[in-house]
C-alpha positions as CSV (number, residue, x, y, z in Angstrom):
1,M,85.8,78.3,72.6
2,T,89.1,77.4,71.0
3,F,92.2,79.6,69.8
4,A,94.8,79.0,67.5
5,S,97.4,80.8,66.4
6,A,97.7,83.6,64.4
7,N,99.3,83.6,60.6
8,E,101.3,86.5,61.1
9,N,104.1,86.7,63.1
10,C,104.5,89.1,66.1
11,L,107.1,90.9,66.3
12,G,109.1,92.0,69.7
13,W,112.3,92.3,72.1
14,A,112.0,89.7,74.9
15,A,114.5,89.0,77.8
16,R,115.8,85.6,78.0
17,D,117.2,85.5,81.8
18,P,117.7,87.2,84.9
19,S,119.9,89.6,83.0
20,G,117.5,91.4,81.9
21,V,119.1,91.8,78.8
22,L,116.4,92.5,75.7
23,S,116.6,91.3,72.2
24,P,114.8,90.6,69.0
25,Y,112.3,87.7,69.5
26,E,109.6,86.6,67.2
27,F,106.2,84.8,68.5
28,N,102.6,84.2,67.9
29,R,99.3,85.4,69.1
30,R,96.6,83.8,69.1
31,V,93.4,84.9,65.9
32,V,91.1,87.8,67.0
33,S,88.0,85.7,68.2
34,S,84.4,87.4,68.4
35,D,85.0,90.1,71.1
36,D,88.6,90.6,70.0
37,V,90.5,93.9,68.8
38,R,93.9,93.7,67.7
39,L,95.7,96.8,67.3
40,D,99.0,97.5,65.7
41,I,101.4,98.7,68.6
42,A,102.6,102.5,68.2
43,F,103.8,103.0,71.6
44,C,104.4,101.5,74.6
45,G,105.9,103.3,78.0
46,M,108.5,102.1,80.1
47,C,107.3,100.9,83.4
48,F,109.5,100.1,86.8
49,A,107.8,96.7,86.7
50,D,109.5,96.3,83.1
51,V,112.9,96.3,85.3
52,I,111.3,93.8,87.9
53,W,110.1,91.4,85.4
54,T,112.9,90.9,82.9
55,K,115.9,90.8,85.9
56,N,113.4,88.0,87.8
57,I,112.9,90.1,91.0
58,L,109.9,88.6,91.9
59,G,111.0,84.7,91.2
60,T,108.1,84.2,89.1
61,S,109.3,85.2,85.7
62,K,108.3,83.4,82.5
63,Y,111.0,83.4,79.8
64,P,111.1,84.3,76.9
65,L,109.5,87.6,78.6
66,V,108.2,90.9,76.4
67,P,107.4,93.3,78.8
68,G,105.3,96.2,78.4
69,H,101.7,97.4,80.0
70,E,101.5,101.3,78.7
71,I,100.2,100.1,75.3
72,T,98.5,102.4,72.7
73,G,98.5,101.8,68.8
74,I,95.5,101.8,66.3
75,V,92.9,99.0,65.6
76,R,93.8,96.5,62.8
77,E,91.0,94.0,63.2
78,V,87.8,93.5,65.7
79,G,85.9,90.4,66.1
80,A,82.0,90.1,64.6
81,D,80.6,91.0,68.1
82,V,83.0,94.0,69.3
83,K,80.3,96.9,69.4
84,H,82.5,99.6,71.0
85,F,85.3,100.2,68.5
86,K,86.4,99.8,64.7
87,I,89.2,99.4,62.2
88,G,91.3,102.6,62.6
89,D,90.7,104.1,66.0
90,H,93.0,105.2,68.4
91,V,93.7,102.7,71.5
92,G,95.5,101.8,74.3
93,V,96.2,99.0,76.2
94,G,96.9,99.0,80.0
95,T,98.6,96.3,83.0
96,Y,95.7,93.7,82.5
97,I,94.1,92.1,79.8
98,N,91.5,90.1,81.3
99,S,89.4,89.1,84.6
100,C,86.7,86.6,85.7
101,R,84.2,89.3,84.7
102,E,81.9,87.8,87.0
103,C,83.3,88.4,90.9
104,E,82.0,91.6,92.4
105,Y,84.7,93.5,91.6
106,C,84.5,92.8,87.9
107,C,80.9,93.9,88.2
108,D,81.9,97.2,89.8
109,A,84.2,97.8,87.0
110,L,87.4,96.8,89.1
111,E,88.5,94.3,87.1
112,V,92.4,94.6,88.5
113,H,91.0,93.7,91.5
114,C,89.5,90.0,90.3
115,S,88.6,87.8,93.0
116,K,90.2,85.1,90.5
117,G,93.2,87.9,89.6
118,A,93.7,89.7,86.7
119,I,95.1,88.3,84.1
120,Y,98.6,90.8,83.6
121,T,99.5,91.9,80.0
122,F,102.6,90.3,80.6
123,D,103.7,87.3,82.1
124,G,100.6,86.4,82.8
125,I,98.3,83.4,81.8
126,D,95.9,84.1,78.9
127,V,92.8,82.4,78.3
128,D,94.6,79.6,75.9
129,G,97.0,79.2,78.1
130,T,99.8,81.0,76.7
131,V,102.2,83.0,78.3
132,T,100.6,86.8,77.8
133,K,103.6,88.9,76.0
134,G,103.6,93.1,76.2
135,G,103.8,95.8,74.3
136,Y,107.2,95.8,72.9
137,S,105.7,94.8,70.3
138,S,104.6,94.8,66.9
139,Y,100.7,94.4,67.7
140,I,98.7,92.6,70.4
141,V,94.9,90.9,70.8
142,V,93.0,91.9,73.7
143,N,89.4,91.6,74.5
144,E,87.4,94.4,73.9
145,R,86.3,95.4,77.8
146,Y,90.3,96.0,78.5
147,C,90.4,98.4,75.3
148,F,90.4,102.3,76.1
149,R,89.7,104.6,73.4
150,I,92.3,107.6,73.0
151,P,90.6,110.8,72.2
152,E,91.5,111.7,68.3
153,N,93.3,114.4,69.4
154,Y,95.4,113.0,72.1
155,P,98.8,112.0,71.2
156,L,99.0,108.1,71.0
157,A,103.2,108.7,72.5
158,S,101.3,110.5,75.4
159,A,98.8,108.4,76.4
160,A,100.6,106.0,76.8
161,P,102.2,106.8,80.1
162,L,98.9,107.3,81.2
163,L,97.6,103.4,81.2
164,C,99.9,102.4,84.1
165,A,101.3,105.6,85.3
166,G,98.5,107.7,84.8
167,I,96.0,105.5,86.2
168,T,98.2,104.4,89.5
169,V,97.6,108.2,90.8
170,Y,94.3,108.8,89.3
171,T,92.1,106.3,91.1
172,P,93.0,106.6,94.5
173,M,92.8,110.7,94.2
174,I,89.5,110.0,93.2
175,K,88.2,107.3,95.6
176,H,89.6,109.3,98.5
177,N,88.1,112.7,97.3
178,M,91.9,114.2,96.3
179,N,90.5,116.4,93.7
180,Q,88.6,119.5,95.8
181,P,89.6,122.9,94.4
182,G,91.2,124.2,97.0
183,K,92.3,121.4,99.2
184,S,96.1,120.9,99.8
185,L,97.6,118.0,98.4
186,G,101.5,116.7,99.1
187,V,103.2,114.6,96.6
188,V,106.0,112.5,98.0
189,G,108.4,111.9,95.2
190,L,109.0,113.5,91.7
191,G,109.1,110.2,89.3
192,G,107.0,109.1,86.7
193,L,104.0,108.9,89.3
194,G,104.9,111.6,90.9
195,H,104.9,114.4,88.0
196,L,101.6,113.0,86.9
197,A,99.8,113.5,90.7
198,V,101.2,117.4,90.7
199,K,99.7,117.5,87.2
200,F,96.2,115.8,88.2
201,G,96.2,118.1,91.3
202,K,96.8,121.4,89.6
203,A,93.8,120.2,87.4
204,F,91.5,119.8,90.0
205,G,92.5,123.2,91.7
206,M,94.4,122.3,94.3
207,K,97.5,123.1,96.3
208,V,100.2,121.7,95.7
209,T,103.1,120.7,97.7
210,V,106.2,118.2,96.2
211,F,108.5,116.6,98.6
212,S,111.8,115.2,97.3
213,T,115.0,114.9,98.8
214,S,116.9,116.5,95.7
215,I,116.9,119.8,95.6
216,S,118.1,120.2,91.7
217,K,114.1,119.1,90.9
218,R,112.8,122.2,92.9
219,E,112.8,124.0,89.4
220,E,111.1,121.4,87.6
221,A,108.2,121.0,90.4
222,V,107.7,124.4,90.7
223,N,108.3,126.1,87.1
224,R,108.0,123.1,84.7
225,L,104.9,121.1,86.5
226,G,103.1,124.3,88.1
227,A,103.6,123.0,91.9
228,D,103.0,125.8,94.1
229,K,105.4,124.6,96.6
230,F,108.7,122.5,96.8
231,V,110.1,121.5,100.1
232,I,113.1,119.3,100.8
233,S,111.2,116.5,103.0
234,S,115.4,115.6,104.9
235,D,115.0,119.0,106.1
236,E,113.2,119.1,109.7
237,Q,112.5,122.9,110.3
238,Q,110.6,122.6,106.6
239,M,108.8,119.9,107.4
240,M,107.9,120.8,110.9
241,A,106.6,124.3,109.6
242,L,104.2,122.2,107.9
243,S,102.6,120.6,110.5
244,K,99.1,119.8,110.3
245,S,98.4,121.9,106.9
246,F,97.7,118.8,104.1
247,D,94.1,117.3,103.3
248,F,95.8,114.4,101.6
249,I,99.3,113.7,100.7
250,I,99.6,110.7,98.1
251,N,103.4,109.1,98.1
252,T,104.6,107.5,95.1
253,A,108.4,106.8,96.4
254,S,109.4,102.9,97.0
255,G,112.2,104.1,99.0
256,D,111.7,103.7,103.0
257,I,109.7,107.3,104.3
258,P,109.3,108.5,108.1
259,F,105.9,107.9,108.4
260,D,105.5,109.7,111.5
261,T,106.4,112.9,109.9
262,Y,104.3,112.5,107.0
263,L,101.3,111.8,109.6
264,S,102.5,115.1,111.2
265,L,101.9,117.3,108.5
266,L,97.9,115.8,107.8
267,K,94.9,117.9,109.2
268,T,92.4,116.4,110.8
269,A,90.9,112.9,109.1
270,G,93.6,113.6,106.6
271,V,94.8,110.7,104.0
272,L,98.0,109.8,103.2
273,V,97.7,106.8,100.0
274,L,100.3,104.8,99.3
275,V,101.1,103.8,96.0
276,G,104.9,103.6,96.0
277,F,106.5,99.9,97.7
278,P,108.3,100.9,100.7
279,S,110.1,98.4,102.5
280,E,107.8,98.6,105.7
281,V,105.5,100.8,107.0
282,K,106.1,101.7,110.3
283,F,104.5,104.1,113.0
284,I,102.9,105.1,116.2
285,P,99.7,104.1,116.4
286,G,98.8,107.5,117.9
287,N,99.7,110.1,115.6
288,L,97.2,107.4,113.8
289,I,94.4,107.7,115.8
290,L,94.7,110.8,117.5
291,G,93.9,112.7,114.4
292,M,91.1,110.8,113.1
293,K,93.8,110.0,109.9
294,S,94.2,107.5,107.3
295,I,96.8,105.4,105.7
296,V,96.0,103.6,102.4
297,G,96.9,101.6,99.2
298,S,96.0,101.5,95.7
299,V,97.5,100.0,92.9
300,T,96.2,100.8,89.1
301,G,92.8,101.2,88.7
302,G,89.3,99.7,87.1
303,T,88.4,100.0,83.1
304,K,85.8,102.6,83.9
305,Q,87.6,104.7,85.2
306,T,90.8,104.1,83.1
307,Q,88.4,105.5,80.1
308,E,87.3,108.6,82.1
309,M,91.2,109.3,83.2
310,L,92.0,109.5,79.1
311,D,89.0,111.5,79.0
312,F,90.0,113.8,81.6
313,C,93.4,114.0,80.2
314,A,92.2,114.6,77.0
315,S,89.9,117.6,77.7
316,H,92.3,119.1,80.2
317,K,95.1,118.9,78.3
318,I,97.2,117.1,80.6
319,Y,100.3,115.1,79.1
320,P,103.3,113.4,80.6
321,E,106.6,114.4,80.3
322,I,108.4,111.8,78.3
323,E,111.5,110.7,76.4
324,V,110.4,108.9,73.1
325,V,113.2,106.7,72.3
326,P,114.1,104.0,69.2
327,I,113.2,99.7,70.7
328,Q,116.6,99.3,70.0
329,Y,117.3,101.4,73.1
330,V,115.3,99.9,75.3
331,N,118.1,98.0,77.0
332,E,120.0,101.3,78.0
333,A,116.8,102.7,79.0
334,L,116.2,100.2,81.7
335,E,119.4,101.3,83.2
336,R,118.8,104.7,83.0
337,L,115.0,103.8,84.3
338,I,116.9,102.2,87.5
339,K,119.3,105.7,88.1
340,K,116.1,107.1,87.9
341,D,117.6,109.3,84.8
342,V,114.6,110.4,83.2
343,K,112.0,113.0,82.7
344,Y,109.9,111.3,83.6
345,R,109.2,108.4,81.4
346,F,110.6,106.6,78.4
347,V,107.8,105.6,75.6
348,I,109.5,103.7,72.7
349,D,108.2,104.5,69.2
350,V,107.5,101.1,68.6
351,A,105.9,101.7,65.1
352,N,108.9,103.6,63.7
353,S,111.5,101.7,65.4
354,L,110.7,98.0,65.6
355,K,110.8,96.6,62.0
């Protein structure tokens, strides 16, 4: 298969160096092939991954770098063999835009775990050899398999954070049966991921407790998000009082946590899920073994589950808490993201601000 550059320039904002500062940038995307969808981007959520890659924290960034992998928009063009989408459909694109489609994980709709490596939405190497560029841009071309239908009654701005933050917490909750009514769920951290874990937990009918080091988040957790209980995780007495009371705990924080303390909160056969990235995982083995407990990790999710999550959110009226900003504000927003100064996800209004 051969590819060519599209005739129409794509407008975007890109970082040019590890300062991470973004500015306007024009580039070409490939033409729409037979199984591709082109969508005009309406909104793009802002993820901490955008900070990591624009500032080259991992040392692998390829500049100019256009970030953004929580993308929603409207289909402008479809290839001749596209079966599931038509012009005008509301759609989304998440953290990856391709995979081998042949390995056991791709065949099981777990493409994010592709044996050959999923192709990420930005800063990856696409099938035509070019570097992928993300959603801080006017449009994107993607194979239809990696494109998701946004229910017509669901706002495109609200759908954007679901494509990374939402699916990151939804996937392990489903896999580890953290969707059982009446069961107890602890959520560590109340940011972009944590607040959605609370919303999912309540939609599943669970008893949800939020753990945070910040007392200022109590009001938000209980009155705005509907958590049943709020606990200051640095308060030893509060923590000890909850010994062996949780079926599940999901850790959305990337700071280090006292794993032995949280393991002590789990009931027998309880599960602690990591979706954040602490610098180390350290615990006394007996605290895991004697209670038949588990510590597991998870990243985003496969295509089948992502679509199921979007449909679930639409049917249960689950909406992320967002702050919509113009693309000209992205540098300030990224700095605020570093300072955790957002409730709870920035979403760029691409269509109305990128001209």
